[in-house]
SEKEBA-745087 format. One record per residue (C-alpha): residue in three letters; x, y, z. Coordinates in steps of 0.1 Angstrom, whole numbers, padded with zeros to 4 digits, always signed. Example, Ala and Ser with C-alpha at 12.3 -4.5 7.8 and 13.67 -1.06 7.14 Angstrom:
ALA+0123-0045+0078
SER+0137-0011+0071
//
This chain:
MET+2034+2296+2201
HIS+2022+2330+2189
ARG+1989+2339+2206
PRO+1966+2367+2194
VAL+1958+2395+2218
PRO+1920+2400+2214
ALA+1904+2433+2224
ALA+1882+2415+2249
ALA+1894+2392+2277
TYR+1874+2359+2279
THR+1877+2323+2291
GLU+1853+2296+2281
MET+1843+2278+2313
SER+1818+2252+2300
VAL+1838+2228+2278
THR+1828+2192+2272
SER+1854+2169+2256
ASN+1850+2135+2242
PHE+1857+2120+2276
THR+1821+2127+2282
PHE+1816+2097+2261
LEU+1795+2100+2229
THR+1787+2136+2238
GLY+1818+2158+2232
ALA+1832+2158+2197
SER+1868+2169+2203
HIS+1898+2155+2221
PRO+1909+2175+2252
GLU+1942+2183+2234
GLU+1923+2199+2205
LEU+1902+2220+2228
ILE+1932+2233+2247
GLU+1952+2241+2216
ARG+1922+2259+2200
ALA+1917+2280+2231
ALA+1953+2290+2230
GLU+1951+2298+2193
LEU+1920+2320+2198
GLY+1936+2340+2226
HIS+1915+2329+2256
ARG+1930+2339+2289
ALA+1929+2303+2301
ALA+1915+2269+2290
SER+1892+2246+2308
ILE+1877+2211+2307
ALA+1846+2201+2326
ASP+1834+2166+2316
THR+1804+2150+2331
ASN+1811+2133+2365
THR+1847+2125+2356
LEU+1883+2137+2355
ALA+1893+2110+2330
GLY+1905+2135+2304
ILE+1920+2161+2326
VAL+1956+2149+2325
ARG+1957+2150+2287
ALA+1944+2185+2289
HIS+1970+2194+2315
VAL+1998+2181+2294
ALA+1985+2199+2263
ALA+1980+2232+2283
LYS+2017+2231+2294
ALA+2028+2225+2258
ALA+2006+2254+2246
GLY+2016+2277+2273
ILE+1981+2285+2286
PRO+1967+2281+2321
LEU+1942+2253+2327
ALA+1912+2254+2349
VAL+1906+2218+2362
GLY+1869+2213+2363
CYS+1840+2188+2363
ARG+1804+2189+2353
LEU+1783+2174+2381
VAL+1750+2158+2370
LEU+1732+2153+2403
THR+1700+2134+2411
ASP+1682+2165+2425
ALA+1697+2196+2407
PRO+1705+2209+2373
PRO+1741+2205+2360
LEU+1767+2223+2380
LEU+1803+2231+2369
VAL+1827+2230+2398
TYR+1864+2241+2398
PRO+1888+2236+2427
THR+1908+2266+2437
ASP+1936+2248+2456
ARG+1951+2213+2463
ALA+1927+2206+2492
ALA+1896+2215+2472
TYR+1908+2192+2444
SER+1911+2163+2468
ARG+1876+2170+2480
LEU+1863+2169+2444
CYS+1881+2135+2439
ARG+1866+2121+2470
LEU+1831+2134+2460
LEU+1834+2117+2426
THR+1847+2085+2442
LEU+1817+2085+2466
GLY+1793+2087+2437
LYS+1810+2061+2416
ARG+1816+2036+2444
ARG+1779+2035+2453
ALA+1769+2031+2417
PRO+1774+2004+2390
LYS+1804+2007+2367
GLY+1802+2038+2345
GLU+1777+2056+2366
CYS+1779+2082+2394
HIS+1751+2088+2419
LEU+1754+2121+2437
SER+1730+2146+2453
LEU+1732+2182+2464
ALA+1737+2170+2500
ASP+1769+2151+2489
LEU+1782+2182+2471
PHE+1775+2204+2502
ASP+1797+2180+2523
HIS+1826+2186+2499
GLU+1821+2222+2488
ALA+1849+2240+2506
GLY+1873+2256+2481
LEU+1851+2248+2450
LEU+1838+2274+2426
CYS+1804+2266+2413
ILE+1787+2276+2381
VAL+1750+2267+2376
ASP+1746+2257+2340
ASP+1708+2256+2339
PRO+1691+2267+2307
GLU+1658+2273+2325
PRO+1666+2287+2360
ASP+1633+2306+2365
THR+1610+2279+2379
PRO+1601+2283+2416
GLU+1619+2252+2427
ARG+1651+2262+2408
VAL+1650+2296+2423
GLY+1648+2280+2458
MET+1677+2258+2449
LEU+1697+2289+2438
ARG+1690+2305+2471
THR+1703+2275+2489
LEU+1734+2274+2467
CYS+1740+2311+2475
GLU+1741+2302+2512
VAL+1765+2274+2507
PHE+1789+2288+2481
ASP+1795+2321+2499
ASP+1826+2342+2494
ASP+1815+2350+2458
ARG+1820+2313+2447
LEU+1787+2310+2428
SER+1779+2321+2392
LEU+1749+2315+2369
ALA+1758+2306+2333
VAL+1740+2321+2304
ALA+1745+2313+2267
HIS+1735+2325+2232
THR+1724+2293+2216
CYS+1713+2310+2184
SER+1682+2288+2184
GLY+1655+2314+2192
GLY+1645+2331+2224
ASP+1680+2337+2236
ARG+1674+2373+2247
GLN+1643+2365+2267
ARG+1660+2336+2285
ILE+1691+2357+2293
ASP+1669+2385+2306
ARG+1650+2361+2329
ALA+1682+2346+2342
ALA+1696+2381+2348
SER+1665+2391+2367
ILE+1668+2361+2390
ALA+1705+2364+2394
GLY+1701+2401+2403
SER+1675+2394+2429
LEU+1698+2368+2446
GLY+1731+2386+2441
ILE+1745+2359+2418
PRO+1769+2371+2390
LEU+1761+2361+2354
LEU+1788+2342+2335
ALA+1789+2340+2297
THR+1794+2306+2281
ASN+1789+2289+2248
ARG+1784+2254+2263
VAL+1811+2240+2241
LEU+1809+2205+2226
TYR+1837+2207+2200
HIS+1866+2230+2191
GLU+1856+2239+2156
PRO+1823+2242+2137
ARG+1832+2214+2113
ARG+1830+2189+2141
ARG+1792+2194+2143
ALA+1786+2165+2119
LEU+1806+2142+2142
GLN+1788+2154+2172
ASP+1755+2146+2156
VAL+1768+2111+2148
VAL+1780+2104+2184
THR+1747+2116+2197
CYS+1729+2091+2175
ILE+1753+2063+2187
ARG+1745+2073+2223
HIS+1707+2071+2217
GLY+1709+2041+2194
CYS+1691+2058+2165
THR+1698+2068+2129
LEU+1705+2104+2119
ASP+1671+2106+2101
ALA+1652+2096+2133
ALA+1672+2117+2157
GLY+1650+2147+2156
PHE+1653+2171+2186
ARG+1680+2150+2202
LEU+1705+2168+2179
GLN+1718+2203+2184
ALA+1699+2230+2165
ASN+1730+2244+2148
ALA+1768+2243+2147
GLU+1773+2270+2173
ARG+1786+2249+2202
HIS+1822+2255+2194
LEU+1850+2275+2210
LYS+1845+2311+2198
PRO+1870+2340+2198
PRO+1868+2364+2228
ASP+1858+2393+2206
GLU+1829+2374+2192
MET+1817+2364+2227
ALA+1821+2400+2237
ARG+1799+2410+2207
LEU+1772+2385+2216
PHE+1771+2398+2252
ALA+1776+2434+2244
ASP+1747+2443+2267
ARG+1761+2421+2295
PRO+1798+2430+2297
GLY+1799+2418+2333
ALA+1791+2382+2322
ILE+1823+2383+2300
ALA+1844+2398+2328
ARG+1831+2372+2352
THR+1847+2344+2331
VAL+1881+2359+2336
GLU+1876+2363+2373
VAL+1865+2327+2378
ALA+1893+2314+2355
GLU+1919+2333+2375
ARG+1907+2318+2408
ALA+1904+2283+2392
THR+1938+2283+2376
ALA+1954+2290+2410
PHE+1954+2252+2412
SER+1974+2231+2389
LEU+1978+2193+2386
ASP+2015+2200+2391
GLU+2008+2205+2428
LEU+1999+2168+2432
ARG+2026+2150+2451
TYR+2025+2113+2447
GLN+2040+2093+2476
TYR+2052+2057+2474
PRO+2039+2034+2500
SER+2064+2027+2529
GLU+2052+1994+2542
ALA+2077+1974+2522
CYS+2106+1988+2543
PRO+2108+1975+2578
PRO+2101+2001+2605
GLY+2131+2021+2615
MET+2152+2012+2585
ASP+2164+2035+2558
PRO+2149+2025+2524
THR+2182+2031+2506
ALA+2202+2010+2530
TYR+2176+1982+2530
LEU+2174+1980+2492
ALA+2212+1979+2490
ARG+2213+1951+2515
LEU+2187+1931+2497
ALA+2205+1936+2464
ALA+2238+1925+2479
GLU+2222+1894+2495
GLY+2205+1885+2462
ALA+2238+1890+2442
ALA+2255+1865+2465
VAL+2227+1840+2457
ARG+2228+1847+2420
TYR+2266+1845+2418
PRO+2277+1818+2443
ALA+2312+1819+2428
GLY+2315+1856+2433
VAL+2298+1887+2419
PRO+2314+1897+2386
ASP+2330+1932+2385
SER+2307+1943+2357
THR+2276+1934+2378
ARG+2290+1951+2409
ARG+2296+1983+2389
ALA+2260+1980+2375
LEU+2245+1976+2409
ASP+2264+2006+2423
TYR+2253+2027+2394
GLU+2217+2016+2395
LEU+2214+2020+2433
ALA+2229+2055+2432
LEU+2204+2066+2405
ILE+2175+2049+2423
ALA+2184+2068+2455
GLU+2188+2101+2436
LEU+2153+2098+2421
GLY+2138+2084+2453
TYR+2125+2051+2438
GLU+2136+2028+2466
PRO+2101+2022+2479
TYR+2090+2012+2444
PHE+2116+1985+2441
LEU+2108+1973+2477
THR+2071+1971+2469
CYS+2078+1949+2438
TYR+2102+1928+2458
ASP+2074+1923+2485
ILE+2049+1913+2459
VAL+2073+1887+2444
ARG+2082+1874+2478
PHE+2045+1869+2487
ALA+2038+1850+2455
ARG+2068+1827+2459
ALA+2059+1821+2496
ARG+2025+1808+2483
GLY+2041+1787+2456
ILE+2030+1809+2427
LEU+2053+1810+2398
CYS+2062+1845+2387
GLN+2087+1864+2366
GLY+2094+1900+2358
ARG+2098+1911+2322
GLY+2099+1942+2300
GLY+2121+1971+2309
ALA+2128+1957+2344
ALA+2149+1930+2327
ASN+2174+1957+2320
SER+2181+1961+2357
ALA+2208+1943+2377
VAL+2190+1953+2409
CYS+2158+1936+2397
PHE+2178+1905+2388
CYS+2195+1903+2422
LEU+2162+1909+2440
GLY+2146+1880+2422
ILE+2121+1901+2403
THR+2135+1891+2369
GLU+2154+1861+2357
VAL+2175+1877+2330
ASP+2211+1887+2338
PRO+2214+1920+2321
ALA+2252+1917+2320
ARG+2248+1888+2296
TYR+2230+1909+2270
SER+2245+1944+2274
LEU+2210+1957+2281
LEU+2203+1994+2286
PHE+2193+2005+2321
GLU+2182+2039+2307
ARG+2154+2022+2289
PHE+2141+2013+2324
ILE+2149+2044+2344
SER+2158+2078+2330
ARG+2172+2107+2349
GLU+2161+2132+2324
ARG+2126+2118+2320
ARG+2121+2116+2357
GLU+2092+2091+2353
PRO+2089+2062+2376
PRO+2100+2028+2363
ASP+2074+2004+2351
ILE+2079+1968+2363
ASP+2058+1941+2346
ILE+2055+1908+2366
ASP+2038+1877+2351
PHE+2020+1854+2375
GLU+2003+1821+2369
HIS+1970+1831+2353
GLU+1949+1808+2376
ARG+1964+1823+2407
ARG+1970+1860+2398
GLU+1938+1869+2417
GLU+1955+1859+2449
VAL+1982+1885+2443
LEU+1957+1912+2435
GLN+1937+1905+2466
TYR+1969+1906+2486
LEU+1976+1941+2474
TYR+1940+1952+2482
ALA+1943+1936+2516
LYS+1977+1951+2524
TYR+1971+1986+2512
GLY+1933+1989+2514
ARG+1908+1999+2488
GLU+1915+2035+2496
ARG+1952+2032+2487
ALA+1953+2006+2459
ALA+1934+2003+2426
LEU+1938+1991+2390
THR+1945+2017+2363
ALA+1920+2023+2335
VAL+1923+2015+2299
VAL+1907+2039+2274
ILE+1887+2018+2249
SER+1888+2038+2217
TYR+1871+2034+2183
ARG+1892+2017+2157
GLY+1888+2015+2120
ARG+1863+1987+2119
SER+1842+1997+2149
ALA+1841+2033+2136
VAL+1829+2023+2102
ARG+1802+2000+2117
GLU+1788+2027+2140
VAL+1789+2056+2115
GLY+1775+2034+2088
LYS+1745+2024+2110
VAL+1738+2061+2119
LEU+1739+2073+2083
GLY+1717+2045+2070
LEU+1743+2026+2050
PRO+1730+1992+2040
ALA+1741+1964+2063
ASP+1758+1944+2036
CYS+1779+1974+2026
ILE+1789+1980+2062
ASP+1799+1944+2065
VAL+1820+1944+2034
LEU+1837+1977+2043
ALA+1844+1968+2079
LYS+1855+1932+2074
ASN+1880+1942+2047
LEU+1898+1968+2066
ASN+1933+1955+2074
GLY+1936+1954+2112
TRP+1919+1977+2137
SER+1938+2009+2128
GLU+1931+2012+2091
THR+1904+2037+2082
ALA+1881+2037+2052
SER+1894+2056+2022
GLU+1882+2063+1987
GLU+1908+2039+1973
ARG+1898+2011+1997
VAL+1861+2017+1990
ARG+1867+2015+1952
GLU+1888+1983+1956
LEU+1858+1966+1974
GLY+1835+1974+1945
LEU+1816+2002+1963
ASN+1810+2037+1950
PRO+1833+2062+1969
HIS+1814+2092+1953
ASP+1780+2082+1967
PRO+1770+2110+1991
VAL+1763+2086+2021
MET+1795+2067+2015
ARG+1816+2099+2013
ARG+1802+2110+2047
VAL+1809+2075+2062
ILE+1845+2078+2050
ALA+1850+2113+2064
ILE+1832+2109+2097
SER+1845+2074+2105
GLY+1880+2087+2100
GLU+1874+2114+2126
LEU+1858+2090+2150
VAL+1889+2067+2150
GLY+1908+2072+2183
PHE+1878+2086+2201
PRO+1873+2071+2236
ARG+1843+2049+2239
HIS+1845+2039+2275
LEU+1869+2031+2303
SER+1879+1996+2311
GLN+1902+1981+2336
HIS+1938+1974+2330
VAL+1947+1937+2330
GLY+1968+1941+2361
GLY+1983+1976+2364
PHE+1981+1985+2400
VAL+1986+2020+2414
ILE+1995+2021+2451
THR+1999+2052+2473
GLU+2010+2061+2508
THR+1980+2083+2514
ALA+1944+2079+2501
LEU+1944+2073+2464
SER+1910+2090+2461
GLU+1927+2123+2469
LEU+1946+2121+2437
VAL+1921+2107+2412
PRO+1885+2094+2414
ILE+1880+2057+2419
GLU+1851+2037+2404
ASN+1839+2001+2406
ALA+1851+1977+2379
ALA+1828+1954+2361
MET+1845+1925+2379
GLU+1835+1919+2415
ASP+1861+1930+2441
ARG+1879+1953+2417
THR+1882+1991+2418
VAL+1897+2012+2390
ILE+1911+2048+2389
GLU+1900+2070+2360
TRP+1935+2075+2345
ASP+1952+2052+2321
LYS+1989+2043+2318
ASP+1999+2075+2299
ASP+1981+2097+2325
ILE+1998+2081+2354
ASP+2032+2083+2336
ALA+2026+2120+2331
MET+2017+2124+2368
GLY+2047+2104+2380
MET+2026+2078+2397
LEU+2038+2043+2406
LYS+2023+2013+2387
VAL+2031+1977+2391
ASP+2018+1954+2364
CYS+2006+1921+2379
LEU+1998+1902+2347
GLY+1986+1867+2342
LEU+2005+1842+2320
GLY+1990+1808+2312
MET+2024+1792+2305
LEU+2035+1798+2340
THR+2005+1779+2353
CYS+2013+1750+2329
ILE+2050+1749+2339
ARG+2042+1748+2376
LYS+2016+1720+2371
ALA+2040+1701+2349
MET+2069+1704+2374
ALA+2045+1691+2401
LEU+2036+1661+2380
VAL+2073+1654+2373
ASP+2082+1657+2410
ALA+2055+1631+2418
ARG+2071+1605+2396
PRO+2085+1575+2415
ASP+2119+1579+2398
ARG+2123+1615+2411
ARG+2113+1611+2447
GLU+2149+1613+2458
HIS+2156+1644+2438
LEU+2152+1681+2447
PRO+2120+1697+2435
LEU+2122+1708+2399
SER+2125+1745+2392
ILE+2130+1769+2363
ALA+2165+1777+2376
HIS+2174+1740+2377
ILE+2162+1735+2341
MET+2181+1765+2329
GLU+2214+1754+2345
GLU+2216+1725+2320
GLU+2205+1745+2290
HIS+2239+1748+2274
SER+2244+1710+2273
ASP+2211+1697+2263
ASP+2213+1693+2225
ALA+2183+1671+2223
VAL+2160+1699+2233
TYR+2174+1721+2205
ASP+2171+1693+2180
MET+2134+1691+2188
ILE+2131+1729+2184
CYS+2149+1728+2150
ARG+2124+1702+2138
ALA+2096+1727+2147
ASP+2082+1700+2171
THR+2068+1727+2193
VAL+2030+1721+2196
GLY+2019+1736+2229
VAL+2052+1752+2240
PHE+2055+1789+2248
GLN+2057+1816+2220
ILE+2072+1794+2192
GLU+2041+1772+2187
SER+2023+1793+2160
ARG+2025+1784+2123
ALA+2046+1815+2116
GLN+2071+1805+2143
MET+2072+1769+2132
SER+2080+1779+2096
MET+2109+1800+2109
LEU+2124+1775+2132
PRO+2139+1752+2105
ARG+2155+1782+2089
LEU+2168+1799+2120
ARG+2178+1765+2136
PRO+2183+1777+2172
ARG+2213+1760+2189
ARG+2218+1782+2220
PHE+2197+1803+2243
TYR+2204+1836+2225
ASP+2190+1821+2193
LEU+2157+1816+2212
VAL+2158+1853+2222
ILE+2161+1862+2185
GLU+2134+1837+2175
VAL+2109+1853+2200
ALA+2116+1887+2186
ILE+2121+1882+2149
VAL+2086+1868+2139
ARG+2069+1902+2147
PRO+2055+1929+2125
GLY+2083+1953+2135
PRO+2113+1934+2121
ILE+2092+1922+2091
GLN+2081+1958+2082
GLY+2116+1971+2089
GLY+2132+1946+2063
MET+2153+1929+2090
VAL+2142+1893+2088
HIS+2157+1882+2054
PRO+2190+1900+2058
TYR+2195+1883+2091
LEU+2186+1849+2078
ARG+2209+1853+2048
ARG+2238+1863+2070
ARG+2231+1835+2094
GLU+2231+1810+2065
GLY+2263+1825+2051
GLY+2247+1839+2020
GLU+2255+1875+2027
GLU+2286+1892+2040
ILE+2285+1907+2075
THR+2300+1942+2075
TYR+2302+1969+2102
PRO+2311+2005+2093
THR+2329+2012+2126
PRO+2340+1992+2157
GLU+2313+2010+2177
ILE+2286+1997+2155
ARG+2301+1963+2155
ALA+2299+1962+2193
VAL+2262+1970+2191
LEU+2251+1948+2163
GLU+2276+1919+2163
ARG+2253+1896+2183
THR+2226+1900+2157
LEU+2249+1898+2127
GLY+2248+1935+2119
VAL+2210+1938+2117
PRO+2192+1958+2144
LEU+2165+1935+2157
PHE+2158+1950+2192
GLN+2147+1984+2205
GLU+2178+1985+2227
GLN+2200+1982+2197
ALA+2183+2012+2180
MET+2189+2032+2212
GLN+2225+2022+2213
ILE+2231+2031+2177
ALA+2217+2065+2184
ILE+2241+2069+2213
VAL+2274+2056+2197
ALA+2268+2067+2161
ALA+2247+2099+2163
GLY+2258+2114+2197
PHE+2224+2109+2215
THR+2224+2109+2253
PRO+2209+2079+2269
ASP+2178+2099+2278
GLN+2175+2112+2242
SER+2177+2076+2230
ASP+2149+2067+2253
GLY+2129+2095+2237
LEU+2136+2079+2204
ARG+2123+2046+2218
ARG+2090+2062+2229
ALA+2087+2079+2195
MET+2092+2045+2178
ALA+2064+2030+2199
ALA+2039+2057+2192
TRP+2047+2076+2160
LYS+2016+2064+2140
ARG+1993+2073+2169
LYS+2009+2106+2181
GLY+2022+2124+2150
ASN+2057+2129+2135
ALA+2080+2128+2166
ILE+2098+2099+2150
HIS+2107+2120+2120
ARG+2122+2147+2142
TYR+2143+2121+2159
GLY+2151+2107+2125
GLU+2165+2140+2113
GLN+2186+2143+2144
LEU+2198+2107+2140
ILE+2208+2110+2104
GLU+2225+2144+2109
GLY+2244+2131+2139
MET+2255+2100+2120
LEU+2266+2121+2090
ALA+2285+2144+2113
ASN+2303+2114+2127
GLY+2314+2102+2092
TYR+2288+2075+2085
PRO+2275+2072+2049
ARG+2241+2087+2043
GLU+2228+2054+2028
PHE+2237+2036+2060
ALA+2222+2063+2082
GLU+2189+2063+2062
ARG+2188+2025+2062
CYS+2192+2025+2100
PHE+2164+2050+2104
GLU+2140+2030+2082
GLN+2148+1999+2102
ILE+2142+2018+2134
LYS+2109+2031+2121
GLY+2098+1995+2115
PHE+2097+1991+2153
SER+2065+2011+2153
GLU+2048+1980+2140
TYR+2054+1961+2173
GLY+2091+1955+2177
PHE+2104+1937+2207
PRO+2128+1950+2233
GLU+2157+1925+2239
SER+2150+1924+2276
HIS+2114+1913+2270
ALA+2125+1887+2245
ALA+2151+1873+2269
SER+2125+1870+2296
PHE+2102+1851+2273
ALA+2130+1830+2259
ILE+2135+1815+2294
LEU+2099+1802+2293
VAL+2103+1790+2258
TYR+2133+1768+2267
VAL+2117+1755+2300
SER+2085+1745+2282
CYS+2105+1728+2254
TRP+2126+1710+2280
LEU+2095+1697+2297
LYS+2079+1687+2264
HIS+2110+1668+2254
HIS+2119+1650+2286
TYR+2084+1646+2301
PRO+2059+1647+2273
ALA+2031+1630+2293
GLU+2034+1654+2322
PHE+2037+1684+2300
ALA+2006+1675+2279
ALA+1986+1668+2310
ALA+1996+1701+2325
LEU+1988+1719+2293
ILE+1953+1705+2292
ASN+1949+1713+2329
SER+1958+1749+2323
GLN+1933+1755+2295
PRO+1921+1779+2281
MET+1955+1791+2268
GLY+1977+1790+2237
PHE+1969+1780+2201
TYR+1958+1744+2205
ARG+1927+1726+2217
PRO+1928+1696+2240
ALA+1922+1672+2212
GLN+1953+1685+2193
ILE+1974+1683+2225
VAL+1963+1647+2230
ARG+1970+1638+2195
ASP+2005+1653+2197
ALA+2012+1634+2229
GLN+2002+1602+2213
ASP+2025+1610+2184
HIS+2053+1612+2209
GLY+2046+1577+2222
VAL+2024+1587+2252
GLU+1995+1564+2261
VAL+1963+1584+2266
ARG+1936+1568+2286
PRO+1900+1580+2283
VAL+1878+1596+2310
ASP+1869+1569+2335
VAL+1845+1576+2364
HIS+1865+1550+2385
GLU+1899+1566+2379
SER+1896+1602+2366
ASP+1899+1633+2387
TRP+1888+1667+2375
ASP+1923+1673+2361
CYS+1943+1650+2339
THR+1966+1628+2359
ILE+1995+1604+2352
GLU+1990+1567+2356
GLY+2022+1547+2352
GLY+2035+1570+2326
ALA+2002+1573+2307
ILE+1978+1603+2307
ARG+1944+1597+2323
LEU+1921+1623+2309
GLY+1902+1643+2335
MET+1865+1650+2339
ARG+1872+1687+2329
LEU+1870+1675+2293
VAL+1834+1663+2295
LYS+1811+1688+2278
GLY+1786+1705+2301
LEU+1801+1692+2333
ARG+1813+1716+2360
GLN+1838+1707+2386
THR+1813+1707+2415
GLN+1792+1683+2395
ALA+1822+1661+2387
ASP+1832+1660+2424
ARG+1797+1648+2433
LEU+1796+1622+2406
THR+1830+1607+2415
GLY+1822+1609+2451
ALA+1789+1591+2447
VAL+1802+1564+2424
ARG+1832+1556+2446
ALA+1812+1556+2477
ARG+1789+1530+2461
ALA+1819+1510+2450
VAL+1830+1508+2486
ARG+1796+1494+2496
LEU+1790+1470+2467
GLY+1825+1459+2459
ARG+1825+1461+2421
PHE+1810+1480+2391
ALA+1792+1469+2360
LEU+1784+1489+2329
ALA+1748+1500+2328
HIS+1740+1533+2310
GLN+1709+1548+2325
ARG+1699+1581+2312
GLY+1695+1609+2337
ARG+1697+1589+2370
ARG+1733+1598+2378
GLY+1733+1629+2357
ASP+1703+1643+2375
ALA+1718+1634+2409
ALA+1748+1655+2400
GLY+1728+1685+2389
ALA+1737+1682+2352
ARG+1715+1702+2329
PRO+1689+1683+2308
GLY+1702+1675+2274
ARG+1738+1674+2287
ARG+1736+1644+2309
VAL+1767+1623+2313
HIS+1762+1585+2311
LEU+1780+1570+2340
ALA+1787+1535+2353
ARG+1761+1521+2377
ALA+1773+1497+2404
ARG+1760+1462+2408
PRO+1775+1431+2426
PRO+1778+1402+2402
ALA+1800+1373+2411
GLY+1837+1375+2406
ALA+1864+1399+2416
LEU+1868+1433+2402
ASP+1895+1437+2376
GLY+1906+1467+2356
GLN+1895+1453+2323
ALA+1859+1448+2335
SER+1856+1483+2350
ALA+1830+1505+2333
ARG+1844+1535+2314
CYS+1830+1569+2313
GLY+1851+1573+2282
ASP+1824+1557+2261
ALA+1801+1586+2271
ALA+1828+1610+2261
VAL+1831+1593+2227
ARG+1794+1600+2222
ALA+1799+1636+2232
ALA+1827+1643+2207
PRO+1847+1626+2180
ARG+1878+1607+2191
ALA+1910+1627+2190
ARG+1924+1600+2168
ARG+1901+1612+2139
ARG+1928+1635+2128
HIS+1910+1651+2099
ARG+1880+1661+2119
GLU+1888+1682+2149
PRO+1860+1687+2175
PRO+1845+1721+2180
ARG+1860+1742+2208
GLY+1848+1733+2242
ARG+1836+1697+2234
ALA+1848+1667+2252
VAL+1880+1650+2242
ALA+1882+1612+2244
ALA+1914+1595+2233
GLY+1926+1561+2241
GLY+1953+1537+2231
ALA+1928+1512+2218
//
């Protein structure tokens, strides 16, 4: 990049990005790029009590070729704002520990720190007092104390021309105080945005922060549009009478940029490897042992070659501890009886398959290991592991217990404004009528579409109205702005040393959770390990269903049911595929939606790979890429299947010449356009992000088309391939991911076909999950010949159970009843049955409900015991099902489904 050479040397040291939420009005990348364009000696970012945006700034600074000063604005409880900049790796660690201290003692999103806390961590930090009014007696005393602590010329006093009146007098007073204490002045512009045009957006986010309209904001807004990055020559002109304040910015920046985030060295935890053992040898041994289990008849030569290749690359990049950590997590889960399965990029790995982390044999599908690990990219692999959603917390707490809160935490997720939320917030601030806001927001397609003149006109609104024009313009700028940090659903970062020396840690909103400030992209850029411990409801359902099946009298002599056992018979069980082809898939995994059900009779899956395609094809990516109909026509014999070369045939033959998966797009780039495997992975990343991060996909597209033309492919074929590849930006599936999910598709279908009662009971017991409510699940089970017995205080447990092949509905389906209350109810009734010998039906409002602690208005009418003559028989027993009937319509009333959360009562009567 060509950078101007200004007459004056200057660096802006007080820069607030939009990671000071609803205050800064520019992205870190915009601020860095603008500083480079203006010819600043260095760039800086100093957000309030956070380093959340610093990695993005670091990546942008490296791309722009400008040094970055890593900073933070500390807002303390007993001092004015202070800008601090570490000068070396040790000082950066102290800053992270300081921020962690303030965040861990405060609620989520807050940071409580005092001057005393800063003084305990001050070594190696440069400090700039950013106080507009430093001339009060108490502030002068504080400055004197800061001088004593930040010795070695590490303290500066910031001054700024705000162009709002009285600047000269304020700067003169500050200079007098600084001169008396020996503190150098430092010129700043207290930047909030990179260009003056962002002033309007900054006003809007200020109003959002304060919850007011623009008309009512008053002095909460900035006086003018001067809080932007200014050229060095303009800053020198403003401070012509204080040249030392300009020179001081360069001195401080040179000392601050002596530290770079590139100095951070992430270390993988070593606990997963037994003491005294070499991680490389231990991983190779585990892989060999796992291969012997996976292939009892002998390891295929192709798999052996894949293992050797992968193990060599893993050793070269030093990733052995990462794989061992994932293996340890999976081993823990299975030892506790928790179903789990790896997916995503890890399913491309033979090592992961042999370690038991994934269940997909990559040799079966010609998957690309380079999608998982890249030598050129040198980023750590990212393994996603699904666990039963009801028991995932056990795994998370295992990680916290093993590595400690100081070494393990969840990654953050940056919650950003999307089209609808941006329109709503901006419309409120600008005073747009509420009905107009609703019409505009509700009719934006998806979360990413922004308001436009055409869209406004289509909705019958006036796009030329001055307020509407401002809403359109400002909401478009607000889209993509961070709103707050949330916790990742399960992305864990684990370190060998204290994690708080790499990145600040804060409390999550959930109890017993801690979160780092960086998100997935940040930790990828910093080369940090992340293991995704995700929750999947279908795994819970499958485990519960298999337990119910194993409890059947006719299976007591059999080995316990397992996913592996079910998949062994997959190729010979035509009845399961018949059920799938009929779209009889209510409640099963992935193929239960209406869109999937409408596709099943056309695709007619007859083997496992058909399920892989079914999982992937009903997605926006293949649909937008124009892949669905050509594939179906070719599958039905209505269109000829052609391949321009044998190389393309080898890539696309299994999908009838249509690229349906990300891996196929990568393979086409390799065999047809001469891409290296690492370049093809860059294409994959561009596919996933081109609408969010610019036109990288088009650069790769040019390279792809030119490479294919150079290798003799027709331009029409090359351009069609690129258009199909571009369609993956709309959420296309990797084949490895689809194959992992297809296993659960088949297992859930197998259970539904062979054991419909157990599957339906397990599905209800695993709620909430999936598309269907309990009433619909009950109805579907009845349609398959399953007897469903209503809730009965004599017989029902909390969960649904199996009684002689019938489903006994559980107390969990009674509205307003918690499990603790149900346990007390059944315990009391059954204890009374033991004493009195039989039950009679006597509904008495409140007596049993109150005893169980049920809330007024939600009492459950239960059977009351009494001892009339005659023996107890099942027909005479009182039924709690009658109460459930009063609480909600019967599931048999098919044209009137109960509202979500209400009790389900269904019986065979």
